[in-house]
C-alpha positions in Angstrom: -26.1 -3.9 -8.3 -25.3 -4.8 -4.7 -21.8 -4.2 -3.4 -20.3 -3.4 0.0 -18.1 -0.8 -1.6 -20.9 1.5 -2.7 -21.7 4.8 -1.0 -25.2 5.3 0.5 -27.7 5.9 -2.3 -29.0 9.4 -3.0 -30.1 11.6 -5.8 -26.7 13.0 -6.6 -25.1 9.6 -6.2 -27.7 7.9 -8.4 -27.1 10.5 -11.1 -23.3 10.0 -10.9 -23.7 6.3 -11.1 -25.9 6.5 -14.2 -23.3 8.8 -15.8 -20.5 6.5 -15.0 -22.4 3.4 -16.1 -22.9 5.2 -19.4 -19.1 5.9 -19.7 -18.5 2.2 -19.0 -20.9 1.1 -21.8 -19.3 3.6 -24.2 -15.9 2.2 -23.5 -17.2 -1.3 -24.1 -18.8 -0.4 -27.4 -16.0 1.8 -28.8 -12.9 -0.4 -28.5 -12.1 0.4 -32.1 -11.9 4.1 -31.4 -9.8 3.4 -28.3 -7.3 1.4 -30.5 -7.0 4.4 -32.9 -6.3 6.7 -30.0 -3.7 4.2 -28.7 -1.9 4.1 -32.1 -1.8 7.9 -32.2 -0.3 8.0 -28.7 2.2 5.3 -29.8 3.3 7.3 -32.8 3.8 10.5 -30.7 5.6 8.5 -28.0 8.0 6.9 -30.4 8.9 10.2 -32.0 9.5 12.0 -28.6 11.5 9.1 -27.2 13.7 8.4 -30.3 14.2 11.5 -32.4 15.7 13.9 -29.7 18.4 11.4 -28.9 19.9 11.9 -32.3 19.7 15.6 -32.4 22.2 18.1 -31.0 21.6 19.2 -27.4 19.5 22.4 -27.4 21.3 25.7 -27.0 20.6 27.9 -24.0 18.4 30.2 -26.1 16.1 27.4 -27.2 12.5 27.1 -26.1 10.2 24.1 -25.8 7.9 25.4 -28.5 10.7 25.7 -31.0 13.0 22.8 -30.0 11.9 19.1 -30.2 14.3 18.0 -27.5 12.9 20.5 -24.9 9.4 19.8 -26.0 9.9 16.1 -25.4 11.5 16.8 -22.1 8.5 18.8 -21.0 6.1 16.3 -22.4 7.6 13.4 -20.5 8.8 14.9 -17.2 6.6 18.0 -17.0 3.3 16.6 -18.0 3.2 12.8 -18.6 4.7 11.4 -15.4 3.3 13.8 -12.7 -0.2 13.9 -14.1 -0.4 10.2 -15.1 0.4 9.6 -11.4 -2.3 11.9 -10.3 -4.8 10.3 -12.7 -4.4 7.0 -10.8 -5.9 8.5 -7.7 -8.7 10.2 -9.7 -9.8 7.7 -12.3 -7.9 4.5 -11.5 -5.6 2.9 -14.1 -7.4 4.4 -17.1 -4.1 5.5 -18.5 -2.9 1.9 -18.6 -6.0 0.6 -20.3 -6.8 3.5 -22.7 -3.6 5.4 -23.5 -0.3 3.7 -22.4 1.9 3.0 -25.5 3.8 0.2 -23.8 0.6 -1.6 -22.8 -0.9 -1.3 -26.2 2.3 -2.5 -28.0 2.8 -5.5 -25.8 -0.8 -6.5 -26.3 -0.7 -6.0 -30.0 2.5 -8.0 -30.6 1.2 -10.8 -28.3 -1.2 -11.7 -31.1 1.8 -13.4 -32.7 3.2 -14.6 -29.4 4.9 -17.9 -29.0 2.2 -18.4 -26.3 4.6 -19.9 -23.8 3.5 -20.4 -20.2 4.5 -17.5 -17.9 7.3 -18.8 -15.6 7.4 -18.2 -11.9 10.5 -16.0 -12.4 8.3 -13.5 -14.3 5.4 -13.7 -11.8 7.6 -13.1 -8.7 5.8 -10.7 -6.4 8.9 -8.7 -5.8 9.3 -7.3 -9.3 7.2 -4.2 -8.8 9.5 -3.0 -6.1 12.8 -4.1 -7.7 11.9 -2.7 -11.1 10.8 0.6 -9.5 14.0 0.8 -7.4 16.4 0.0 -10.3 14.7 2.3 -12.8 14.5 5.2 -10.3 18.2 4.9 -9.2 19.5 4.3 -12.7 17.6 7.3 -13.9 19.4 9.5 -11.4 22.8 8.0 -12.4 22.3 9.0 -16.0 20.3 12.2 -15.5 17.3 11.0 -17.3 15.3 14.1 -16.6 17.9 16.4 -18.3 19.1 14.5 -21.4 17.4 12.8 -24.3 19.9 9.9 -24.8 19.1 8.5 -21.3 15.4 8.9 -22.1 15.8 6.6 -25.1 17.8 4.2 -23.1 15.4 4.0 -20.1 12.0 4.5 -21.7 12.9 3.0 -25.0 14.6 0.0 -23.3 11.4 -0.5 -21.3 9.3 -0.4 -24.4 11.6 -2.9 -26.2 11.4 -5.2 -23.2 7.6 -4.9 -23.2 7.4 -5.9 -26.9 9.8 -8.8 -26.3 7.7 -10.2 -23.4 4.6 -9.9 -25.5 6.2 -11.9 -28.3 7.1 -14.8 -25.9 4.3 -15.0 -23.3 0.5 -15.0 -23.4 -1.8 -14.5 -26.3 -3.3 -11.0 -26.7 -2.3 -10.4 -23.1 -0.3 -7.8 -21.2 2.1 -10.0 -19.3 4.6 -7.2 -19.1 2.1 -4.8 -17.5 0.8 -7.4 -15.1 4.2 -8.4 -13.7 7.3 -6.5 -14.9 6.4 -2.8 -15.7 8.6 -0.6 -13.5 5.6 1.6 -12.5 3.0 -1.2 -12.2 3.4 -1.4 -8.4 3.1 2.4 -7.9 0.1 2.6 -10.2 -1.5 -0.4 -8.4 -1.3 1.1 -4.9 -2.5 4.5 -6.0 -5.5 3.1 -7.9 -6.8 1.8 -4.5 -7.7 5.4 -3.7 -9.7 6.0 -6.9 -13.3 7.0 -6.4 -14.4 5.2 -9.6 -13.9 1.5 -10.4 -15.5 -1.3 -12.3 -17.3 -3.3 -9.7 -18.5 -6.9 -9.8 -21.9 -7.9 -8.4 -21.2 -11.5 -7.4 -24.9 -12.3 -6.9 -25.7 -11.2 -10.4 -22.7 -13.1 -11.7 -23.9 -16.3 -10.0 -27.5 -15.9 -11.1 -26.6 -15.2 -14.7 -27.2 -17.9 -17.3 -24.4 -17.9 -20.1 -25.5 -16.1 -23.2 -28.4 -14.3 -21.5 -26.8 -10.8 -21.2 -23.6 -9.2 -22.4 -20.8 -10.6 -24.5 -20.1 -14.4 -24.4 -16.5 -13.9 -23.4 -14.1 -11.2 -22.2 -10.4 -10.9 -23.0 -8.9 -9.3 -19.9 -5.5 -8.3 -21.2 -4.0 -7.6 -17.8 -5.0 -11.1 -16.6 -7.4 -10.0 -13.9 -9.6 -12.7 -12.3 -12.7 -10.7 -13.0 -15.2 -12.8 -11.1 -13.4 -12.4 -7.8 -12.1 -8.9 -8.4 -12.5 -6.6 -5.4 -9.5 -4.3 -5.8 -8.9 -1.6 -8.4 -5.2 -2.3 -8.4 -4.9 -4.7 -11.3 -7.8 -3.4 -13.4 -6.8 -1.3 -16.4 -10.2 0.4 -16.8 -10.4 -0.5 -20.5 -14.1 -1.2 -20.3 -14.1 -4.5 -22.2 -15.8 -6.4 -19.4 -18.6 -3.8 -18.8 -21.9 -5.6 -18.7 -20.4 -9.1 -18.7 -22.9 -11.6 -17.3 -24.9 -8.6 -16.3 -22.7 -8.2 -13.3 -20.0 -5.6 -14.1 -20.4 -1.8 -14.1 -18.4 1.3 -13.7 -19.6 3.0 -10.5 -18.6 5.4 -7.7 -17.2 4.1 -4.5 -15.7 5.6 -1.3 -12.0 6.4 -1.8 -11.4 4.9 1.6 -13.2 1.7 1.1 -10.5 -0.5 -0.5 -7.8 0.5 2.0 -10.1 -0.1 5.0 -12.1 -3.1 4.0 -10.3 -4.9 1.2 -6.5 -4.4 1.5 -6.4 -6.3 4.9 -7.9 -9.5 3.3 -4.9 -10.1 1.0 -1.7 -8.7 2.5 1.2 -8.3 0.2 4.6 -7.9 1.9 6.3 -6.7 -1.3 3.7 -4.0 -1.7 4.5 -2.9 1.9 8.2 -2.7 0.9 7.3 -0.7 -2.2 5.3 1.8 -0.1 7.7 2.2 2.8 11.1 1.8 1.3 10.3 2.6 -2.4 7.8 5.4 -2.7 8.6 6.9 0.7 12.3 6.1 0.7 14.1 5.6 -2.6 11.9 8.2 -4.3 12.6 10.7 -1.6 16.4 10.2 -1.8 16.2 10.4 -5.6 14.6 13.9 -5.4 16.7 14.9 -2.4 20.3 14.4 -3.3 20.8 17.2 -5.8 19.7 19.8 -3.3 20.9 18.2 -0.1 23.7 19.9 1.9 24.3 16.4 3.5 25.2 15.0 0.0 27.6 17.9 -0.6 29.1 17.6 2.9 29.7 13.8 2.6 31.2 14.2 -0.8 33.6 16.9 0.3 34.7 14.9 3.4 35.3 11.8 1.3 37.2 13.9 -1.3 39.5 15.3 1.4 40.1 11.9 2.8 41.0 10.5 -0.6 43.3 13.3 -1.5 45.0 13.0 1.9 45.7 9.4 1.1 46.9 10.1 -2.4 43.8 8.4 -4.0 42.7 11.1 -6.4 41.5 8.7 -9.2 37.9 8.4 -7.9 37.6 12.2 -8.2 39.1 12.3 -11.7 37.7 9.2 -13.4 34.3 9.1 -15.1 32.3 6.5 -16.9 30.3 6.5 -20.2 27.1 8.5 -20.2 25.0 5.4 -20.2 26.4 4.4 -16.8 27.0 7.7 -15.1 26.3 11.3 -16.3 29.1 12.4 -18.7 28.6 15.5 -20.8 31.9 17.4 -20.6 30.8 19.9 -23.3 28.1 21.1 -20.8 30.4 20.9 -17.8 28.2 18.1 -16.4 30.3 15.1 -15.5 29.9 12.7 -12.6 33.0 11.3 -11.2 33.2 7.9 -9.6 33.0 9.6 -6.2 29.9 11.5 -7.3 28.2 8.2 -8.3 29.2 6.4 -5.2 27.9 9.1 -2.9 24.7 9.4 -5.0 24.0 5.6 -4.6 24.9 5.7 -0.9 22.6 8.8 -0.3 19.6 7.2 -1.9 20.2 3.9 -0.1 20.7 5.5 3.2 17.6 7.7 2.8 15.5 4.6 1.9 16.9 2.6 4.8 16.6 5.3 7.5 13.1 6.5 6.5 11.8 3.0 5.7 13.0 1.6 9.0 11.4 4.5 10.9 8.1 4.0 9.1 8.2 0.2 9.8 9.0 0.7 13.5 6.1 3.1 13.9 3.7 0.8 12.1 4.9 -2.1 14.2 4.3 0.0 17.3 0.8 0.8 16.1 0.0 -2.9 15.6 1.4 -3.8 19.0 -0.7 -1.2 20.7 -3.8 -2.9 19.4 -2.8 -6.3 20.6 -0.2 -9.0 19.8 2.0 -8.3 16.8 0.4 -9.6 13.6 2.0 -9.4 10.2 -1.3 -9.1 8.4 -2.2 -6.1 10.5 1.2 -4.6 9.8 0.8 -4.9 6.1 -2.8 -3.5 6.3 -1.6 -0.5 8.2 1.1 0.2 5.6 -1.7 0.8 3.1 -2.9 3.8 5.2 0.3 5.6 4.2 -0.5 5.4 0.5 -1.9 9.0 0.3 1.3 10.6 1.6 3.5 8.2 -0.4 1.7 9.2 -3.6 1.6 12.8 -2.7 5.4 13.0 -2.2 6.2 11.3 -5.5 3.7 13.6 -7.3 5.2 16.8 -5.7 8.7 15.6 -6.6 7.8 15.1 -10.2 5.7 18.4 -10.3 8.9 20.2 -9.1 10.4 19.2 -12.5 7.3 20.7 -14.2 7.9 23.9 -12.3 11.6 24.0 -13.1 10.9 23.5 -16.8 8.3 26.2 -16.8 10.6 28.6 -15.0 13.2 28.0 -17.7 10.6 29.3 -20.2 9.9 32.4 -18.0 6.6 31.0 -16.7 6.1 31.6 -12.9 3.4 29.6 -11.3 1.8 31.4 -8.3 1.2 30.0 -4.8 3.5 27.0 -5.2 4.5 26.9 -1.5 0.9 27.1 -0.5 -0.1 24.4 -2.9 2.7 22.1 -1.6 1.8 22.7 2.0 -1.9 22.0 1.3 -1.1 18.8 -0.6 1.2 17.5 2.1 -1.2 18.5 4.9 -4.2 17.1 3.2 -2.5 13.8 2.4 -1.3 13.5 6.0 -4.8 14.0 7.3 -6.1 11.4 4.9 -3.5 9.0 6.2 -4.6 9.7 9.8 -8.2 9.1 8.9 -7.5 5.9 7.2 -5.4 4.7 10.2 -8.3 5.6 12.5 -10.6 3.5 10.4 -8.3 0.6 10.1 -7.2 0.5 13.8 -10.9 0.8 14.6 -11.3 -2.7 13.2 -9.1 -4.1 16.0 -9.4 -1.7 18.9 -11.3 1.2 20.4 -10.9 4.2 22.7 -7.4 5.1 23.9 -5.8 2.1 22.2 -7.3 3.1 18.9 -6.2 6.7 19.4 -2.6 5.7 20.4 -2.3 3.3 17.4 -3.5 6.0 15.1 -1.0 8.4 16.7 1.8 6.1 15.8 0.8 6.2 12.1 0.4 9.9 12.3 4.0 10.1 13.4 5.0 8.1 10.4 3.1 10.5 8.1 4.8 13.4 9.9 8.2 12.0 9.2 7.4 11.6 5.5 6.2 15.2 5.4 9.5 16.3 7.2 11.5 14.7 4.3 9.6 16.7 1.7 9.6 19.9 3.8 13.4 19.8 3.8 13.4 19.7 0.0 10.7 22.3 -0.7 11.0 24.7 2.3 14.4 24.4 4.0 17.0 23.7 1.3 
């Protein structure tokens, strides 16, 4: 199979390719087994999402191995989210195609779908950013990491929406996953770094005569245009298309290839917004605020101003738990002031950091020549490693907190965080060097890469404040 994305052949590489090709064939031939696994995951997911919301909150003496609520909390926020995120970088969107309960459910119910045409309102390119932003911010407002009722509301609500979309649009398709899933955008950008992917040999595809090799048709549930697929972003790695027309196979590729050679051919402004203002801005603010002395200082200053003007009601009034955290029995209640400062903090973090990243990327583009929007969006892709690393470390901090509550101390955490941030930053710099090298050389290439390195350094600074300063 010929493909520009392949690494130079060699003994080790050839062996790995043969192994991966075998994995792809196995996935294609064992779709029934995959369905059974998906139903098992669905059953576990529904129990962990729904049941704890109707139980009493766990006492302080409870443990995750003896309390379903704590076990569900650890399963979702300690294991599922951080390591599913990590899996996107390692094995692409295999979680989506093989295990995700929402994806499986929306596809199953779409067998009985009304089959309506998907409207433009659903396919709007901005949904991945908007859905990610709203879900992230709302999750902070209701303390979704701490309490089971918000989990049912956020995750359960998302699942109900996925089922509803499946019942209306498409037929045996994953319209929800393709356009509306809150984490679709994040998964899509991280999958670009995966060293394994289903790759299409266009020459073999064109030379193939229908019915000669492989199945006569493929149902691509996430609506990927298989023949022209160059990116791993939309592919759910389910394996159904393996061997189709003798042109599709699971193979190794360079983790840098897609960012350097593919992403610039189809720039997506909304993807840039998701990376710079979403994953590197909103997510940072969402993890920051609870530990930030700036949040406390602003809230105290506003409280003093309100009291000084006889406006005490924003400090005293609260909202229902499904709008703003409200658990008086646990002495955990957000006032209107708390909620306002929380929203303002996340918004300000996203605006300040996102604007700084944008300015440095624009400078980098300008160094290489006249400003060009396509180059700007291409350079934004080089920051994906640090964007993904930051979100992973933020979620992994929840894992560590939950383990600490059980008396488990994980060693070398500071060193691990420093290595992850340092490694991701260097990866960004290398990608920037490769990308800017497409447009410039010598001092201009070095200066343009330096501007991107500054953007990565600012991102690292934000996480250093959380993990090492505060």
